[in-house]
C-alpha positions as CSV (number, residue, x, y, z in Angstrom):
1,Q,85.5,100.7,103.5
2,V,83.7,98.5,101.0
3,R,80.3,97.1,101.7
4,L,78.7,94.3,99.8
5,A,75.0,93.3,99.5
6,E,74.0,90.0,97.8
7,S,70.5,89.1,96.6
8,G,68.8,86.4,94.6
9,G,69.2,83.3,96.7
10,D,66.2,81.0,96.6
11,L,64.9,77.4,96.5
12,V,65.1,75.9,93.0
13,Q,64.5,72.5,91.5
14,P,67.4,70.5,90.1
15,G,68.1,71.5,86.5
16,G,66.8,75.0,87.2
17,S,68.4,78.4,87.0
18,L,69.0,81.3,89.3
19,R,70.7,84.7,89.1
20,L,72.6,86.2,92.1
21,S,73.5,89.8,92.3
22,C,76.1,91.6,94.4
23,A,76.3,95.4,94.7
24,A,79.3,97.1,96.3
25,S,79.1,100.5,98.0
26,G,81.4,102.8,99.9
27,N,85.0,103.3,98.6
28,I,84.5,101.3,95.4
29,G,87.2,103.0,93.3
30,S,89.9,100.7,94.5
31,I,88.1,97.4,93.8
32,Y,90.0,95.3,91.3
33,T,88.3,91.9,91.7
34,M,84.8,90.8,92.7
35,G,83.4,87.3,92.8
36,W,81.5,84.6,94.5
37,Y,82.4,81.9,97.0
38,R,80.1,79.3,98.6
39,Q,80.0,77.3,101.7
40,A,77.8,74.2,102.2
41,P,77.1,72.7,105.6
42,E,80.1,71.1,107.2
43,K,82.3,72.0,104.2
44,Q,85.0,74.6,103.6
45,R,84.3,77.8,101.7
46,E,85.2,77.4,98.1
47,M,85.7,79.7,95.2
48,V,82.9,79.7,92.6
49,A,83.7,82.5,90.2
50,L,85.8,85.7,90.0
51,I,85.9,88.7,87.6
52,S,88.5,91.4,87.4
53,N,88.1,95.0,86.6
54,V,89.3,94.3,83.1
55,G,86.8,91.5,82.6
56,S,89.0,88.4,83.1
57,T,87.1,85.5,84.7
58,I,88.0,82.4,86.5
59,Y,85.7,79.5,87.6
60,G,85.8,76.7,90.1
61,D,86.0,73.3,88.5
62,S,82.6,72.1,89.7
63,V,80.7,75.0,88.1
64,E,82.7,75.5,84.9
65,G,80.3,75.5,81.9
66,R,77.2,75.9,84.1
67,F,77.7,79.2,85.9
68,T,78.6,82.6,84.3
69,I,79.9,85.6,86.2
70,S,79.4,89.1,84.6
71,R,79.6,92.7,85.5
72,D,77.5,95.8,85.0
73,N,79.4,97.6,82.3
74,A,77.3,100.7,82.6
75,E,79.8,101.9,85.3
76,N,83.5,102.4,84.8
77,T,84.2,101.0,88.2
78,L,83.7,97.4,89.2
79,N,80.8,97.6,91.7
80,L,78.0,95.3,90.4
81,V,78.4,91.7,89.5
82,Y,76.0,88.9,88.6
83,L,76.2,85.1,88.8
84,D,74.0,83.2,86.4
85,M,73.6,79.7,87.5
86,N,72.2,77.1,85.1
87,N,71.6,73.3,85.4
88,L,71.7,73.5,89.1
89,R,72.4,70.4,91.1
90,P,71.6,69.5,94.7
91,E,75.4,69.7,95.4
92,D,75.2,73.4,94.5
93,T,73.2,74.0,97.7
94,A,75.1,76.4,99.9
95,V,75.3,79.9,101.2
96,Y,76.8,82.1,98.5
97,Y,79.1,84.9,99.6
98,C,80.2,87.9,97.5
99,N,83.8,89.0,97.9
100,A,85.6,92.1,96.7
101,L,89.3,92.8,96.7
102,S,90.5,96.4,96.8
103,T,93.9,98.0,96.9
104,Q,92.9,100.1,99.9
105,Y,90.9,97.7,102.1
106,G,92.0,94.2,101.1
107,G,89.2,91.6,101.1
108,S,85.5,92.4,102.0
109,W,82.7,89.9,102.4
110,G,78.9,90.1,102.1
111,Q,76.5,88.5,104.5
112,G,75.7,85.7,102.1
113,T,72.6,84.5,100.3
114,P,71.3,81.0,100.6
115,V,70.7,78.8,97.5
116,T,68.9,75.5,97.9
117,V,68.6,73.0,95.1
118,S,65.9,70.4,95.9
119,S,62.9,68.8,94.5
């Protein structure tokens, strides 16, 4: 089993920055991708950014160039990722969910952390 814990969500003004963190625990040896999705009220969940265990990244069109996903390279396994969000816009307001894909357990989700961009 893989468990995920997000942190860092907050209220921030437009143009501001925020860092989200996601820590995986449990059977983390089989994780090969981690990343972030978000869901705004009355909208479908969308992919924000993903990172693989070899460091490849992919971003959603709406955040490309503003958000950066990274991993903690202190560990050989993929178990701690960050999402640096810059130049935040009101439309970035959503609950941000961490996701992990593992060969043993498939997809796992965290509980979500809320981000509100408002003046």
